[in-house]
C-alpha positions as CSV (number, residue, x, y, z in Angstrom):
1,M,-22.8,132.3,27.5
2,A,-21.4,130.4,30.5
3,N,-22.0,131.7,34.0
4,P,-18.6,133.2,35.1
5,K,-19.5,132.6,38.8
6,A,-20.3,128.9,38.3
7,T,-17.8,126.2,39.3
8,P,-15.3,125.7,36.5
9,Q,-16.2,122.8,34.3
10,R,-14.1,120.2,32.7
11,S,-12.7,121.1,29.4
12,D,-14.7,118.5,27.5
13,W,-17.9,119.7,29.2
14,Q,-17.0,123.3,28.1
15,R,-16.2,122.2,24.6
16,N,-19.5,120.3,24.3
17,H,-21.4,123.2,25.7
18,E,-19.9,125.7,23.2
19,R,-20.3,123.3,20.3
20,L,-24.0,122.8,21.2
21,V,-24.6,126.6,21.3
22,A,-22.8,127.2,18.1
23,T,-24.5,124.3,16.3
24,A,-27.9,125.5,17.6
25,A,-27.2,129.0,16.3
26,A,-26.2,127.7,12.9
27,L,-29.3,125.5,12.6
28,V,-31.6,128.2,13.7
29,A,-30.2,130.4,11.0
30,R,-30.6,127.6,8.4
31,E,-33.9,126.0,9.5
32,G,-35.6,128.3,12.0
33,A,-36.1,128.2,15.8
34,Q,-38.2,125.0,15.6
35,V,-35.2,122.9,14.6
36,S,-35.3,119.7,16.6
37,L,-33.1,119.1,19.6
38,E,-32.1,115.7,18.2
39,E,-30.8,117.4,15.1
40,I,-28.8,119.9,17.2
41,A,-27.2,117.1,19.2
42,R,-26.5,115.0,16.1
43,E,-24.9,118.0,14.2
44,A,-22.9,118.9,17.4
45,G,-21.5,115.3,17.5
46,V,-23.0,114.6,20.9
47,G,-25.8,112.4,22.2
48,S,-29.3,113.7,23.1
49,A,-28.5,112.9,26.8
50,T,-25.5,115.2,26.7
51,L,-27.6,118.0,25.2
52,H,-30.1,117.6,28.0
53,R,-27.4,117.6,30.7
54,H,-26.3,121.0,29.4
55,F,-29.7,122.5,28.9
56,A,-32.7,121.7,31.0
57,S,-35.1,122.6,28.2
58,R,-35.3,123.8,24.6
59,Q,-36.1,127.2,26.0
60,A,-32.8,127.3,28.0
61,L,-30.8,126.4,24.9
62,L,-32.5,129.0,22.7
63,E,-32.1,131.7,25.4
64,E,-28.4,131.0,25.5
65,V,-28.1,131.3,21.7
66,F,-30.0,134.5,21.8
67,R,-28.1,136.0,24.7
68,D,-24.8,135.2,23.0
69,E,-26.0,137.0,19.8
70,V,-27.3,140.0,21.8
71,E,-23.9,140.3,23.6
72,R,-22.0,140.0,20.4
73,L,-24.1,142.8,18.8
74,R,-23.7,145.0,21.9
75,L,-20.0,144.7,21.8
76,R,-20.0,145.4,18.0
77,A,-22.0,148.5,18.5
78,R,-19.5,149.8,21.0
79,E,-16.7,149.1,18.5
80,L,-18.5,150.9,15.7
81,A,-19.3,153.9,17.8
82,A,-15.5,154.6,17.9
83,G,-15.2,155.0,14.2
84,D,-16.6,157.0,11.3
85,P,-20.2,158.0,12.2
86,R,-21.8,157.1,8.8
87,T,-19.9,153.9,8.3
88,G,-20.6,152.9,11.9
89,L,-24.3,153.4,11.5
90,V,-24.6,151.7,8.1
91,T,-22.4,148.8,9.2
92,W,-24.5,148.5,12.4
93,L,-27.8,148.4,10.4
94,E,-26.3,145.8,8.0
95,E,-25.1,143.5,10.8
96,L,-28.3,144.0,12.8
97,T,-30.3,143.0,9.7
98,I,-28.2,139.9,9.1
99,S,-28.6,138.9,12.7
100,A,-32.4,139.3,12.5
101,V,-32.5,137.3,9.3
102,N,-30.4,134.6,10.9
103,T,-32.3,134.3,14.1
104,R,-35.3,133.0,12.1
105,G,-38.2,132.9,14.5
106,L,-36.0,132.8,17.6
107,P,-37.4,136.0,19.3
108,A,-41.0,134.9,18.8
109,S,-40.2,131.4,20.0
110,L,-38.6,132.7,23.2
111,A,-41.5,135.1,23.8
112,A,-44.0,132.3,23.5
113,G,-42.1,130.2,26.1
114,A,-41.3,133.1,28.5
115,G,-42.5,133.1,32.0
116,A,-42.9,136.1,34.3
117,G,-40.6,139.1,34.1
118,P,-38.9,140.7,31.1
119,S,-38.5,138.5,28.1
120,A,-35.3,138.0,26.2
121,G,-36.9,139.8,23.3
122,D,-37.6,142.9,25.5
123,T,-34.0,142.9,26.7
124,C,-32.7,142.5,23.2
125,H,-34.8,145.3,21.9
126,A,-33.5,147.6,24.7
127,V,-29.9,146.8,23.8
128,M,-30.4,147.2,20.1
129,R,-32.4,150.4,20.5
130,E,-29.7,151.9,22.8
131,A,-27.0,151.1,20.3
132,T,-29.0,152.4,17.4
133,V,-29.8,155.7,19.2
134,T,-26.1,156.2,19.9
135,L,-25.0,155.5,16.4
136,T,-27.8,157.5,14.8
137,D,-27.1,160.5,17.1
138,R,-23.4,160.4,16.1
139,A,-24.3,160.2,12.4
140,L,-26.8,163.1,12.8
141,A,-24.2,165.3,14.7
142,A,-21.7,164.7,11.9
143,A,-24.3,165.5,9.2
144,A,-23.6,162.0,7.9
145,V,-27.3,161.3,7.5
146,R,-30.1,163.6,6.7
147,P,-31.9,165.5,9.5
148,G,-35.0,163.8,10.8
149,V,-33.6,160.2,10.6
150,S,-35.0,158.5,13.6
151,P,-33.5,155.5,15.4
152,D,-37.0,154.0,15.7
153,D,-37.6,154.3,12.0
154,L,-34.3,152.6,11.3
155,L,-35.1,149.8,13.7
156,A,-38.5,149.4,12.0
157,L,-36.8,149.3,8.6
158,V,-34.4,146.6,9.8
159,E,-37.3,144.5,11.2
160,A,-39.3,144.9,8.0
161,V,-36.4,143.9,5.7
162,A,-35.5,140.9,8.0
163,Q,-39.1,139.7,8.0
164,A,-39.4,140.0,4.3
165,T,-36.2,138.2,3.6
166,E,-36.0,135.6,6.4
167,G,-33.3,133.1,5.7
168,D,-31.9,135.1,2.7
169,P,-29.1,137.4,3.9
170,P,-27.9,138.6,0.4
171,T,-31.4,139.8,-0.5
172,A,-31.7,141.4,3.0
173,L,-28.5,143.4,2.4
174,R,-29.5,144.5,-1.1
175,L,-32.9,145.7,0.1
176,L,-31.4,147.5,3.1
177,G,-28.9,149.2,0.9
178,L,-31.7,150.5,-1.3
179,A,-33.5,151.9,1.7
180,L,-30.3,153.4,3.2
181,D,-29.7,155.4,0.1
182,G,-32.8,157.4,1.3
183,I,-31.1,158.5,4.5
184,R,-28.1,160.1,2.8
185,P,-27.8,163.9,3.5
């Protein structure tokens, strides 16, 4: 996510930056967070020096990939909260699970390299929890899920399914679907 207060960059700089972030996200989903920076640069069609001009460190690149995904999910939760409560909650949990499956090792990698202050993982968890609480509360109020369904239980479920199926989105969705049958009213 580019800094909106920064000086506007040339269009080729912006294109390269966006391509590097998108390529890194795709390679993390496919190979995990330990994918090499050289492979990211090669797949993005730029040289290693270009990658290093855009990102001072591996940590900086991975943090931007993660921030972009968290922001995408935050906006998606807001969109889902405007629709049918049950569909919104189920769709949210599916998309959150796929995101967790596709960020293979990214939160742990970021936590390992974090300095002082709140980590990206802490911020992500707060955003995801807030959205899950909102969507769960709406579904409970509409009697679209059975009483007693807890946002924290749903987040634990998503995390467990994602860990068990890392790198395998179809299996993750199948297992999540089986579990979500248990929250029907």
